[in-house]
Each structure stands twice: as structure tokens, then as C-alpha cells.
C-alpha positions as CSV (number, residue, x, y, z in Angstrom):
1,M,19.2,-1.6,38.5
2,D,15.9,-2.4,36.9
3,Y,14.4,-2.8,33.5
4,K,13.4,0.9,33.2
5,T,17.0,2.0,34.1
6,A,18.2,-0.4,31.3
7,G,16.0,1.5,28.9
8,V,12.7,-0.4,28.6
9,D,9.7,1.3,30.2
10,I,7.0,-1.4,30.8
11,E,4.6,1.2,32.2
12,A,4.9,3.2,28.9
13,G,4.0,0.0,27.1
14,Y,0.8,-0.4,29.1
15,Q,-0.1,3.3,28.5
16,S,0.5,2.8,24.7
17,V,-1.9,-0.1,24.6
18,E,-4.6,1.9,26.5
19,L,-4.3,4.9,24.1
20,M,-4.5,2.7,21.0
21,K,-7.5,0.6,22.1
22,K,-10.1,3.2,20.8
23,H,-8.4,3.1,17.3
24,V,-8.3,-0.7,17.1
25,K,-11.9,-1.1,18.2
26,E,-13.0,0.9,15.1
27,T,-11.6,-1.9,12.9
28,I,-13.3,-4.9,14.5
29,R,-15.2,-7.2,12.3
30,P,-17.9,-9.7,13.4
31,E,-15.4,-12.6,13.0
32,V,-13.0,-11.2,15.6
33,L,-13.0,-13.2,18.8
34,G,-11.8,-11.9,22.1
35,G,-10.3,-8.5,22.8
36,L,-7.1,-6.5,22.6
37,G,-4.3,-7.7,24.8
38,G,-4.3,-11.4,24.4
39,F,-1.3,-13.5,23.3
40,S,-2.7,-13.9,19.9
41,G,-5.5,-12.5,17.7
42,A,-8.4,-14.8,17.0
43,F,-10.5,-14.8,13.9
44,S,-13.5,-17.0,13.2
45,M,-13.4,-19.1,10.0
46,E,-17.1,-19.7,9.9
47,K,-17.8,-17.6,6.9
48,I,-14.9,-19.0,5.0
49,K,-16.3,-22.5,5.4
50,Q,-19.0,-21.4,3.0
51,M,-16.6,-21.1,0.1
52,E,-16.1,-24.0,-2.3
53,H,-12.4,-24.0,-2.2
54,P,-11.1,-21.2,0.2
55,V,-7.6,-20.0,-0.3
56,L,-5.7,-17.9,2.3
57,L,-3.6,-15.0,0.9
58,S,-1.0,-13.2,2.9
59,G,1.3,-10.2,2.5
60,T,4.0,-8.6,4.6
61,D,5.8,-5.3,4.1
62,G,7.0,-2.1,5.8
63,V,7.1,1.6,5.0
64,G,10.7,1.7,4.0
65,T,12.8,4.9,4.3
66,K,9.6,7.1,3.8
67,I,9.5,6.8,7.5
68,K,12.4,9.3,7.7
69,L,10.0,12.0,6.5
70,A,7.7,11.3,9.4
71,F,10.6,11.9,11.7
72,L,11.6,15.2,10.0
73,M,8.1,16.5,9.8
74,D,7.1,15.1,13.2
75,K,4.0,13.7,11.5
76,H,3.2,10.1,12.5
77,D,-0.5,9.7,11.6
78,T,-0.2,8.5,8.1
79,V,2.7,6.1,7.9
80,G,0.4,3.4,9.4
81,I,-1.9,3.8,6.3
82,D,1.2,3.3,4.1
83,C,2.0,0.1,6.0
84,V,-1.4,-1.4,5.6
85,A,-1.6,-0.4,1.9
86,M,1.7,-2.0,1.1
87,C,0.5,-5.4,2.5
88,I,-3.1,-5.3,1.7
89,N,-2.9,-4.1,-1.9
90,D,-0.8,-7.2,-2.6
91,V,-3.5,-9.4,-1.2
92,A,-6.3,-7.6,-3.1
93,C,-4.6,-7.8,-6.5
94,A,-4.5,-11.5,-6.2
95,G,-8.4,-11.4,-5.7
96,G,-8.4,-11.7,-2.0
97,E,-10.8,-10.1,0.5
98,P,-8.6,-8.7,3.4
99,L,-9.6,-10.3,6.7
100,F,-7.1,-9.0,9.3
101,F,-3.9,-7.2,9.9
102,L,-1.1,-7.1,12.5
103,D,1.5,-4.5,12.9
104,Y,5.0,-4.4,14.4
105,I,6.7,-1.2,15.7
106,A,10.3,-1.2,16.8
107,C,11.4,2.0,18.6
108,G,14.3,3.4,20.5
109,K,12.0,4.6,23.2
110,N,8.3,4.1,23.8
111,Y,6.5,7.5,23.7
112,P,3.0,6.3,24.3
113,E,1.3,9.3,22.5
114,K,3.5,8.8,19.4
115,I,2.9,5.1,19.3
116,A,-0.9,5.6,19.6
117,T,-0.7,8.2,16.7
118,I,1.2,5.6,14.5
119,V,-1.5,2.9,15.3
120,S,-4.2,5.4,14.6
121,G,-2.9,5.4,11.0
122,V,-2.7,1.6,10.9
123,A,-6.4,1.5,12.1
124,E,-7.3,4.1,9.4
125,G,-5.8,1.9,6.7
126,C,-7.6,-1.2,8.1
127,R,-10.9,0.8,7.9
128,Q,-10.2,1.7,4.3
129,A,-9.5,-1.9,3.5
130,G,-12.3,-3.4,5.6
131,A,-9.8,-5.4,7.6
132,A,-9.6,-6.0,11.4
133,L,-6.6,-4.9,13.3
134,I,-6.4,-7.9,15.6
135,G,-3.0,-7.6,17.1
136,G,0.5,-6.2,17.1
137,E,3.7,-5.6,18.9
138,T,5.6,-2.6,20.1
139,A,9.2,-3.4,20.9
140,E,11.4,-1.0,22.7
141,H,15.0,-1.3,21.6
142,P,17.3,1.0,23.7
143,G,20.8,1.1,22.4
144,L,19.9,-0.4,19.1
145,M,17.8,2.5,17.7
146,P,17.9,6.3,18.5
147,E,15.3,7.2,21.1
148,D,13.3,9.4,18.7
149,E,13.1,6.9,15.8
150,Y,11.1,3.8,15.0
151,D,10.4,1.3,12.3
152,L,7.0,0.0,11.2
153,A,6.0,-3.3,9.4
154,G,2.9,-5.3,9.0
155,F,1.3,-8.6,8.0
156,A,-2.1,-9.1,6.3
157,V,-4.2,-12.2,5.7
158,G,-7.0,-12.4,3.2
159,V,-9.2,-15.1,1.6
160,A,-10.6,-15.9,-1.8
161,D,-12.5,-18.7,-3.3
162,E,-10.0,-20.5,-5.7
163,K,-12.2,-19.8,-8.7
164,D,-12.0,-16.1,-8.0
165,L,-8.2,-15.8,-7.8
166,I,-6.7,-13.3,-10.2
167,T,-3.8,-15.2,-11.7
168,G,-3.2,-13.7,-15.2
169,A,-3.4,-17.2,-16.7
170,H,-6.1,-16.2,-19.2
171,I,-4.6,-12.9,-20.4
172,K,-4.5,-12.9,-24.2
173,P,-3.6,-10.6,-27.1
174,G,-6.2,-7.9,-27.5
175,D,-7.0,-7.5,-23.8
176,V,-6.9,-3.9,-22.5
177,L,-5.0,-2.5,-19.7
178,V,-6.7,-0.1,-17.2
179,G,-4.7,2.0,-14.8
180,I,-5.9,3.3,-11.5
181,A,-4.4,6.6,-10.3
182,S,-2.0,6.6,-7.4
183,S,-2.0,9.2,-4.7
184,G,1.6,10.1,-5.3
185,V,4.9,8.4,-4.7
186,H,3.3,5.9,-2.3
187,S,6.0,4.0,-0.3
188,N,8.8,3.1,-2.7
189,G,11.9,4.7,-4.1
190,F,12.4,7.0,-1.0
191,S,16.1,6.3,-0.7
192,L,16.4,8.0,-4.1
193,V,13.9,10.7,-3.2
194,R,16.0,11.6,-0.1
195,K,19.1,11.9,-2.3
196,V,17.3,14.2,-4.8
197,F,15.7,16.5,-2.3
198,E,17.4,18.1,0.7
199,M,15.9,16.4,3.7
200,T,15.6,19.3,6.0
201,K,12.5,20.9,7.6
202,E,13.1,24.0,5.6
203,S,13.2,22.1,2.3
204,L,10.1,19.9,3.2
205,D,8.2,23.0,4.2
206,T,8.8,24.8,0.9
207,Y,5.6,25.4,-1.1
208,Y,5.7,24.5,-4.8
209,E,3.1,26.1,-7.1
210,E,3.0,23.1,-9.4
211,L,2.3,20.8,-6.5
212,G,-0.3,23.0,-4.9
213,M,1.3,22.1,-1.5
214,T,4.6,21.8,0.3
215,L,7.2,19.2,-0.8
216,G,6.7,17.4,2.5
217,E,3.0,17.3,2.1
218,A,3.3,15.8,-1.4
219,L,5.9,13.2,-0.4
220,I,4.2,12.0,2.8
221,T,0.8,11.6,1.2
222,P,-0.2,8.0,2.2
223,T,-0.4,5.1,-0.2
224,R,-3.8,4.5,-1.8
225,I,-5.6,1.5,-0.8
226,Y,-7.4,-0.3,-3.7
227,V,-9.5,-2.9,-2.0
228,K,-12.9,-1.2,-2.6
229,A,-11.8,-0.2,-6.1
230,L,-11.3,-3.8,-7.1
231,Q,-14.5,-4.9,-5.4
232,A,-16.4,-2.3,-7.4
233,V,-15.0,-3.7,-10.7
234,R,-15.9,-7.3,-9.7
235,G,-19.3,-6.1,-8.4
236,A,-20.0,-4.9,-12.0
237,D,-19.6,-8.5,-13.1
238,I,-16.3,-7.7,-14.8
239,V,-13.6,-10.4,-14.8
240,I,-10.3,-9.0,-13.8
241,K,-7.9,-11.3,-15.7
242,G,-4.7,-9.8,-14.3
243,C,-3.7,-7.2,-11.7
244,S,-0.4,-5.6,-10.9
245,H,0.4,-3.5,-7.8
246,I,2.9,-1.0,-9.0
247,T,5.5,-0.8,-6.2
248,G,9.3,-0.9,-6.2
249,G,10.5,-1.8,-9.6
250,G,7.8,0.4,-11.2
251,F,6.3,-0.7,-14.5
252,Y,9.2,-2.8,-15.8
253,E,9.3,-5.2,-12.9
254,N,5.7,-5.3,-11.7
255,I,3.5,-5.5,-14.8
256,P,5.2,-8.6,-16.2
257,R,4.5,-10.4,-12.9
258,M,0.8,-10.7,-13.9
259,L,1.5,-11.9,-17.5
260,P,1.5,-15.5,-18.8
261,D,4.2,-16.6,-21.3
262,G,3.7,-15.5,-25.0
263,V,2.4,-11.9,-24.3
264,K,3.6,-8.5,-23.5
265,A,2.0,-5.4,-22.0
266,V,2.2,-2.2,-24.1
267,I,1.7,0.9,-22.0
268,H,1.1,4.3,-23.7
269,K,2.8,6.9,-21.5
270,D,0.6,9.7,-22.8
271,S,-2.6,7.9,-22.0
272,Y,-3.0,9.4,-18.4
273,P,-1.7,12.4,-16.5
274,V,1.6,11.9,-14.6
275,P,1.4,13.7,-11.3
276,P,3.6,16.8,-10.8
277,I,5.6,15.3,-8.0
278,F,7.2,12.9,-10.4
279,K,8.0,15.6,-12.9
280,L,9.6,17.6,-10.1
281,L,11.5,14.7,-8.9
282,Q,12.9,13.9,-12.4
283,K,13.8,17.5,-13.1
284,T,15.4,18.2,-9.8
285,G,17.4,14.9,-9.8
286,N,18.2,15.0,-13.6
287,L,16.9,11.4,-13.7
288,E,16.5,9.4,-16.8
289,E,12.9,8.7,-17.8
290,K,13.4,4.9,-18.1
291,M,14.7,4.9,-14.5
292,M,11.7,6.8,-13.3
293,Y,9.3,4.1,-14.8
294,N,11.6,1.4,-13.4
295,T,11.5,2.8,-9.9
296,Y,8.2,4.7,-9.3
297,N,4.5,4.2,-10.0
298,M,4.5,7.4,-12.2
299,G,0.8,8.0,-11.2
300,L,-0.7,4.5,-11.6
301,G,-1.0,2.5,-8.4
302,M,-2.6,-0.6,-10.0
303,V,-2.9,-1.8,-13.6
304,L,-5.7,-4.3,-14.5
305,A,-6.0,-6.5,-17.5
306,V,-9.6,-7.0,-18.8
307,D,-11.3,-8.1,-21.9
308,A,-11.5,-5.4,-24.5
309,A,-15.4,-5.5,-24.4
310,D,-15.2,-4.7,-20.6
311,A,-12.6,-1.9,-20.8
312,D,-15.1,1.1,-20.8
313,R,-17.2,-0.5,-18.1
314,T,-14.2,-1.0,-15.9
315,V,-13.2,2.6,-16.1
316,A,-16.8,3.6,-15.3
317,A,-17.1,1.2,-12.4
318,L,-13.8,2.7,-10.9
319,K,-14.9,6.3,-11.5
320,E,-18.3,5.3,-9.7
321,A,-16.2,4.1,-6.8
322,G,-14.3,7.4,-6.6
323,E,-11.2,6.4,-8.5
324,A,-9.5,8.1,-11.4
325,A,-9.0,5.5,-14.0
326,Y,-7.7,5.3,-17.6
327,I,-7.3,2.9,-20.5
328,V,-3.5,2.9,-20.6
329,G,-2.5,0.1,-23.0
330,K,-3.1,-3.3,-24.3
331,I,-1.8,-6.9,-24.5
332,E,0.1,-8.1,-27.5
333,K,1.9,-11.2,-28.6
334,G,5.5,-11.1,-27.4
335,T,7.9,-12.0,-24.6
336,K,6.8,-11.6,-21.0
337,E,7.6,-7.9,-20.5
338,A,6.4,-4.3,-20.2
339,E,6.9,-2.1,-23.1
340,L,6.4,1.7,-22.8
341,D,5.8,4.0,-25.8
């Protein structure tokens, strides 16, 4: 009897590390100290010391049941982007610059090529965010998980000068809401998605004219990362008063999280195009409209609150950065809630 017989292949673990090294190296920032394979990731704080009042920001999340699509489609190179996005978008919407990221993969059996493919997606997400992938863990769990399945989670750390934090404290009536387009369903609500659509290879491979692609391709499209979009707005000398990352809970839960007491956010549903995947999901599942907006991003991955005088410049800065952006609503007096009309 040995460890391999018990279900854990140490040699496969070594091979996974070797295969993923090239992806990790592409994310390295000058602040990263040491190489891959140490007991911890080291990151220099020298630049942070130049800030007046540096504040560390952190975020942790996973991909959720969207990962089941990766199993069914045997496509593992994009869920890593989702994992990074779910963590780092939270850091970015608080005003933070992402510094580094760590991932955790739990699998029933370590297939080195598959693990390296997953990590390639994590590395791509880190590149999009400008963060370094400084470490991670691949844990083989024989008997706990099926051999061909895995789960993926991550942890991000960012930094901001305290004066640059986006807190929502100064949002006032008359401010304007600017929405930044999502890339699709992102990584929330897939337990419902998997009930609405038949989760078979045949179903996922079905081409839909209104989508311009197969159902599987539309659903597995990775979550958009908004770090550079927010940097573009701030680079245009625009103050972002509030920022909401539209994840699980949709509009009704997430938008109020950026609001101070005494105001409400009014969103005009016809102010931007709702992507076809949401219309197909609602129609196929016979889902109530309010539940759609209470579960999904409905085409807006982030919503910003800015001064009315800055609204058009904000949209222009986002479009210059390659984002689709829209003026989608305003701030009014009221209770701390999101109101859709």
C-alpha cells in the first residue's frame, strides 16, 4: 500500500506544477519576490509605502455551479477567468488596484493537463486585471469527489490610498448611474440556469439564431473583468462616487450596497440592450421579470454613480477603454433601495 494506491498521485502533482509554470510567469509583476513552488507567495510592499494611508482590500469567491458546464463541454480554459473576475471585480469596485491572486483547485483525480488548462484561465484573468498569480493549491480528494470533477476558488488582494476608496458616502440626489455591459450571465444563477435548460451535450451544442452561437458557448462565456475600465474612468479625472458589482442578487440586492441612507437608485430598464441569453432564459423557464433582475446582471456587470456633470464623460471614457456603457438611471431621495421602471 502507498499514497498512489490510496488515490493521491504525488508525481501527477509535480507534473501539474511544471505544466502551469509558463502561465504563471506571464502574470509576474516587479513586486513579486521568489519563484513558484515556495511555501508562500511573497510580494514587496515598497510601492505601497509611498501612499499616504494605504488600505488593503481583499476578495474571495468561486465559480459556483457554472463549473458543471465545463465538465459537460469538456472546456476548462475559461472558468479560471471567472474565478479571478468574481474576486477582483469586488476589489476594483471598492477603488482598489489588484496586486496578487491565489487559486485553490480541489479535484477527485489530478489530471496534469487539465489542471494546467484550468490555471491557464486563472493566469489569463490575472493578466486582464494586472494582478500577479503568486501561488495556489491543487488538492486531490479521492473518495470525496468524482475523479473527473473539480472545484475552483480564489483569493485576491488589492490596495488603495484611503482617500481614493469608493464608499458611496457622497452619493446624492441628482447623481447619475452609468452601467457597464456584461459579457453574459457571468458566474451567478447557474443553479437556476441548469434547471431551465437541459444540461446535456446535445442541448449545449444547439445553435440559437438569436444568440449567434450555441447555448453552451453563450453560457460559458467568461465573466468580464472591469479593472481597466474603472482605471480609465479615474484616469479621466472623474470621481466615481459609488460602484456596484452586479453578481448574485442582481440589481435589487447589489445596487443598494453602494448607497448611503436617504437615497434610492432608479434604473430605467429600457436604457440599455438586454443580451439575448437573458431573454431566452426568461422565455424558456417562464421566469418572472422581477426574479430575473433579482438573480442576474441582465446585461450590466457594474453600475457606477457619478456627478451628473460627469455622466457623458464617464460613458466616453469607458467606450474609449473598449467597454459598452450607458446612462441607465439616477439617484433620488428615498429609502436605500433599487427601483426599476
